[in-house]
C-alpha positions in Angstrom: 22.7 -2.9 21.8 18.9 -3.6 21.5 16.8 -0.5 20.9 13.1 0.3 21.5 11.8 0.9 18.0 8.3 2.0 17.2 6.4 2.4 14.0 3.3 4.5 13.4 1.0 2.9 10.8 -2.0 1.0 9.8 -2.6 -2.7 10.3 -4.1 -4.1 7.1 -5.8 -7.4 6.3 -4.1 -9.1 3.3 -6.4 -11.3 1.3 -4.4 -13.4 -1.1 -5.6 -15.4 -4.0 -4.1 -19.0 -3.9 -1.4 -19.8 -6.5 -1.5 -17.6 -9.6 -5.3 -17.3 -10.1 -7.1 -14.1 -10.7 -9.7 -12.8 -8.3 -12.3 -13.5 -11.0 -11.2 -17.2 -11.0 -10.6 -18.0 -7.4 -13.1 -19.3 -4.9 -11.0 -18.9 -1.7 -8.7 -16.3 -0.2 -6.0 -16.7 2.5 -5.8 -13.9 5.0 -3.1 -12.4 7.2 -2.3 -9.0 8.6 0.4 -6.6 7.5 1.3 -3.0 6.8 4.6 -1.1 6.6 4.7 -0.5 10.4 3.9 -4.2 11.1 6.7 -5.3 8.7 9.4 -3.0 10.0 8.7 -3.6 13.7 8.4 -7.4 13.2 11.7 -7.5 11.3 13.5 -5.4 13.9 12.1 -7.6 16.6 13.7 -10.6 14.8 17.0 -8.7 14.8 16.8 -8.5 18.6 15.2 -5.1 19.2 11.9 -4.3 21.0 9.3 -3.6 18.2 6.3 -1.5 19.2 3.4 -0.6 16.9 1.5 2.6 17.4 -1.9 2.1 15.7 -5.6 1.7 16.2 -7.6 -1.5 15.6 -11.3 -2.2 15.9 -12.7 -3.5 19.2 -14.2 -6.6 17.6 -13.2 -10.1 16.6 -11.2 -8.9 13.5 -9.2 -6.6 15.7 -8.6 -9.5 18.1 -7.3 -11.6 15.3 -4.9 -8.8 14.2 -3.6 -8.5 17.8 -3.0 -12.2 18.0 -1.2 -12.1 14.6 1.0 -9.2 15.8 1.8 -11.2 19.0 2.9 -14.1 16.9 5.3 -11.8 15.0 6.8 -10.5 18.2 5.4 -7.0 17.9 4.5 -5.3 21.2 1.0 -4.0 21.4 1.1 -1.7 24.4 0.6 1.4 22.2 -2.3 0.0 20.2 -5.7 1.7 20.7 -8.9 -0.3 20.3 -11.7 1.7 18.7 -13.8 2.0 15.5 -15.2 -0.8 13.4 -12.9 -1.6 10.4 -9.5 -2.7 9.3 -8.3 -1.7 5.8 -8.0 -4.6 3.4 -6.1 -5.3 0.2 -6.5 -8.1 -2.3 -3.4 -9.6 -3.8 -3.2 -11.5 -7.1 0.2 -13.1 -7.7 1.8 -12.2 -11.0 3.4 -14.7 -13.2 5.7 -14.2 -16.2 4.7 -11.1 -18.1 1.7 -10.5 -15.8 2.6 -8.4 -12.8 1.2 -8.9 -9.3 -1.8 -6.7 -8.6 -2.9 -5.1 -5.3 -6.5 -3.8 -4.9 -7.4 -1.8 -1.7 -10.7 -1.9 0.0 -12.3 0.0 2.9 -9.0 1.7 3.8 -10.2 5.3 4.4 -12.8 4.1 6.9 -10.4 2.0 8.9 -10.0 2.4 12.7 -6.5 3.8 12.2 -7.5 6.3 9.5 -10.5 7.6 11.5 -8.8 7.8 14.9 -9.5 11.3 16.4 -7.2 13.7 18.1 -6.3 12.6 21.6 -6.2 8.9 20.6 -2.5 8.6 21.3 -0.3 10.2 24.1 2.6 10.9 21.9 4.7 12.7 24.5 4.4 9.7 26.8 5.2 7.2 24.0 8.2 9.3 22.9 9.7 8.9 26.4 9.5 5.1 26.1 11.1 4.5 22.7 14.5 5.2 21.0 13.5 5.2 17.3 10.3 5.8 15.4 9.5 4.8 11.8 7.0 6.7 9.5 5.9 5.8 6.0 4.9 8.0 3.1 1.9 5.7 2.5 0.6 6.7 5.9 1.3 10.4 5.1 -1.1 10.1 2.1 -4.2 9.0 4.1 -5.8 12.2 5.3 -5.2 15.4 7.3 -5.9 13.8 10.6 -3.3 11.1 10.1 -0.8 13.6 8.9 -1.3 15.7 12.0 -0.8 12.6 14.2 2.5 11.8 12.3 4.0 15.2 12.6 3.0 15.5 16.3 4.6 12.2 17.0 7.7 13.0 15.1 8.1 16.3 16.9 7.7 14.6 20.3 10.3 12.0 19.5 12.8 14.7 18.3 12.1 16.7 21.5 12.9 13.6 23.6 16.2 13.0 21.8 15.0 10.0 19.7 15.7 9.1 16.1 13.1 9.7 13.4 13.1 7.4 10.3 11.0 8.4 7.3 10.4 6.2 4.2 9.2 8.3 1.3 7.3 5.5 -0.3 5.3 7.7 -2.6 2.2 6.1 -4.1 0.6 8.1 -6.9 -2.9 6.5 -6.5 -3.1 7.5 -2.9 -2.6 11.3 -3.5 -5.2 11.7 -6.2 -5.1 14.1 -9.1 -3.2 16.8 -7.1 -0.4 14.3 -6.8 3.1 15.7 -6.3 1.8 19.2 -5.7 -0.3 18.1 -2.7 2.3 15.8 -1.3 5.4 18.0 -1.5 4.8 20.3 1.5 3.9 17.3 3.8 7.0 15.4 2.6 9.2 18.5 3.3 7.8 18.8 6.8 8.7 15.1 7.5 12.1 15.4 5.9 13.0 18.4 8.1 12.2 16.2 11.1 13.9 13.0 9.9 17.3 11.6 10.8 17.3 8.6 8.5 15.4 8.8 5.2 14.6 6.1 2.7 14.4 7.5 -0.8 16.1 7.6 -4.2 16.6 10.0 -7.1 13.0 9.6 -8.3 11.6 10.9 -5.0 13.9 13.9 -5.2 12.9 14.7 -8.8 9.2 14.1 -8.7 8.0 14.6 -5.1 10.5 17.4 -4.2 10.7 18.9 -7.7 14.5 18.9 -7.8 16.2 19.4 -11.2 19.1 17.6 -12.8 20.6 17.6 -16.3 21.9 14.0 -15.7 20.2 11.2 -17.7 21.6 8.0 -16.1 20.0 6.9 -12.8 23.3 6.5 -11.0 24.4 10.0 -12.0 21.0 11.5 -11.0 21.3 9.7 -7.6 24.8 11.0 -6.9 23.9 14.5 -7.7 20.5 14.8 -6.0 20.8 12.8 -2.8 23.6 14.9 -1.4 21.5 18.0 -2.2 18.6 16.6 -0.3 20.7 15.7 2.7 22.1 19.2 2.8 18.8 21.0 2.3 16.9 19.1 5.0 19.9 18.3 7.3 19.5 14.6 7.1 22.2 12.4 8.6 21.5 9.2 6.5 19.8 8.6 3.2 19.4 5.1 1.9 17.6 3.3 -0.9 17.7 0.8 -3.7 17.8 0.4 -7.4 15.9 -2.6 -8.8 15.9 -4.1 -12.3 13.8 -7.0 -13.6 15.8 -9.3 -15.9 14.7 -11.2 -19.0 14.5 -14.5 -17.2 12.1 -13.0 -14.5 14.8 -12.8 -11.9 15.3 -9.5 -10.1 18.5 -7.6 -9.4 18.8 -5.3 -6.4 21.5 -2.9 -5.4 21.4 -0.8 -2.2 23.1 2.4 -1.3 23.6 4.5 1.7 24.7 8.2 1.8 26.3 9.1 5.1 29.0 11.6 6.2 28.9 13.0 2.6 29.9 9.6 1.2 28.0 7.1 -0.9 28.5 3.3 -0.2 26.9 0.7 -2.5 26.1 -2.9 -2.0 26.9 -5.6 -4.5 24.1 -6.1 -7.1 22.2 -9.2 -5.9 20.3 -11.3 -8.4 17.6 -13.7 -7.2 14.3 -15.4 -8.0 11.1 -13.9 -6.5 8.5 -15.8 -4.6 6.7 -12.9 -3.0 7.8 -9.3 -3.6 5.4 -7.5 -1.3 7.2 -6.1 1.8 10.7 -6.5 0.6 11.3 -2.8 0.7 10.4 -2.9 4.4 13.0 -5.6 4.9 15.7 -3.3 3.4 14.6 -0.4 5.6 14.8 -2.6 8.6 18.3 -3.6 7.7 19.4 0.0 7.4 17.9 0.9 10.8 19.4 -2.2 12.4 22.9 -1.4 11.0 22.6 2.2 12.2 21.5 1.3 15.7 24.2 -1.4 16.0 26.9 0.9 14.8 27.8 -1.1 11.7 30.1 0.4 9.1 28.3 1.8 6.1 29.7 -1.1 4.0 28.2 -3.7 6.4 25.0 -1.8 6.9 24.1 -1.6 3.2 25.2 -5.2 2.5 23.1 -6.4 5.5 20.1 -4.4 4.3 20.3 -5.5 0.7 20.6 -9.2 1.8 17.7 -8.8 4.1 15.7 -7.4 1.2 16.8 -10.3 -1.0 15.7 -12.9 1.6 12.3 -11.2 2.0 11.6 -12.0 -1.6 11.9 -15.8 -0.8 9.2 -15.9 1.9 5.4 -15.8 1.5 3.7 -12.9 3.1 4.5 -9.2 3.6 6.5 -9.5 6.8 10.3 -10.3 6.7 11.0 -13.4 8.7 14.8 -13.6 8.7 16.9 -13.3 11.9 20.1 -11.4 12.1 22.0 -14.7 11.8 20.1 -15.7 8.7 21.1 -12.4 7.0 24.7 -12.6 8.1 25.0 -16.1 6.9 23.5 -15.2 3.5 26.0 -12.4 3.2 28.9 -14.8 3.4 27.7 -18.1 2.1 26.6 -19.2 -1.4 23.2 -20.8 -1.9 23.4 -24.4 -0.8 21.4 -27.5 -0.3 19.1 -28.4 2.6 20.4 -27.3 6.1 20.7 -30.3 8.3 
C-alpha cells in the first residue's frame, strides 16, 4: 500500500567534472540537483509512494531550476518554502583506479535551507499529511537552527502516529574539531525519536561511544546493534558493510535487525559507475520493504539490490523502479533488453 513519505533536507546543486578530469583540468561542469532528502523521496516515488520534500529554496531562477528538476524526479513540492538567495553546491571529481572520487562543498552554510528561520514550516500541519518522515545525520550537522527544525518535526510526526526514519550518516568534516563529542547528544535525541535507523557498528562505537572487546566487524555489529536497539527503543536498525576489491569492483552486504534477529543479504559484487547516492538507495529499499510488509529476508535483499543498481546510474538519485529491483534480485546480468 502506497504511503505518503516526506524527507527533511537540503537541495544541493551538484557540479560534476566531465569524465575523469580534475577540477584544475576541466573547462566545463555539468549541473544537477540532489541531496539525501531528494534521493530518498525520488527513489520511494519510483517505488510507488508519494514522495514529499520539506525544504527551502531561493526565490530566484536557480530555485526555479531546482523545483523543475524535482518535478521531473516525481517529488512533490507542496512543502517547499521559497526564501533566501542561495543553494548549497558541491563539486564532484570522479575517481579512477587508485584515485578516489572527491567532493568539495561550497556556500552550504549560507543556503536558503540552512538559514531558514523559525516559523518557516508548519510541522504540525505537515505531520498530519504524511505517514513517514526521513531525516539525515548530514542535516543534523548543519547548525542549531536546522537541528531545532529536525527535532520539532520528528516530535510532531511521532505525536501524529507516523514513522520516523533516521540515517546516522556521520560526516567528520561537518562537525568540526569537537566531532563526536558535539554530535553525540544530538544523535541521541534523534535515536530516541526514531522507529527505523540506518547505522552500523562504527556509528555505535564512535558517535555513541559504545565499547566492545570484539575485533571483527561482524562480531562488533552483532554485539552493538542489539544494544543500541534496546537502549533507544528502536524497532528496526539496518545498514551495510562495503569492501573494495583489488580489481576496483565493490562488494556490498546489507543487514537488518528486527524483532531481536539479524538478517543478512547475499554479498553483491559489482562494478561502479557512480557511487554518490547509493546509500540513499539502500535506505529507500529498507523503508519500502517495511512499508510494504516484506519479510526481513526480502526487505534486506531488495535494499541491497537497489543499492547495487544505484552504482550503475549517473547522478546521485536512484532511478530504479520496484520492478527493476525485483528483476535484478532474481535474474543474472544479461544482454540488451529488447
